[in-house]
N, C-alpha and C positions, 0 to 999 in steps of 0.2 A: 562445360564437365561433362565426358562422355557417359552415354548411358548404361556404360557399362559401368564403371567408378560407384555411379549413384545406386546401381543397383546390388553391386557389392560391396559399400557402405548399408546400406540399409541392412545387409542378410547377415553382414557382422553384427551392426548394435541390435537385431533382434538373438541374434546366438546369445549375446555376451547379457541380456535384458533375462534370457530365459535361462541362461546358468547362476546368474545372478538371483532370484528369486528360487529357486533350487536350492543354494545355498544357505540363506536366510530361512528358508523351510527348516532344513537340516539342524540350525542353530538351532532353533527353537524347538526341535522334538530332544534336543542334545545337547543344552547349554553349556557342559564339560567340553566339548568341544572345542569352543572360543576363550576354558578358562587357559583349558592346554594350548592352544594357541597364542595366548599370550604370555602365559610361565614361561614354555621352554623357550624362546628367544633372549628371554631375561637370564634364563640361568645360562644359556651360553655366555651372555656379556659377560657376567662374574666370573664364571670359570674361566674361561680365554682371556680377559680382563686382569685377572689373577695370574694368569700363566703368565701373558705376555708382558709386563711390567715387571718383571725379575729379568727378563731377556737384556743382553747389555747391546749399548748403542754403538754405532759407529760400525 
């Protein structure tokens, strides 16, 4: 494996870890963000599921 590839992977891993830590800190400070992040896709699923259930087949 070339040195450049291993350096790029290490840098990507470090940035990913830093962003993940930042996200979890924000979630601890504002738990409503987590609730909204879970509820919103469920609401879209219910709304669009009902809409597409009545769509004609074929």
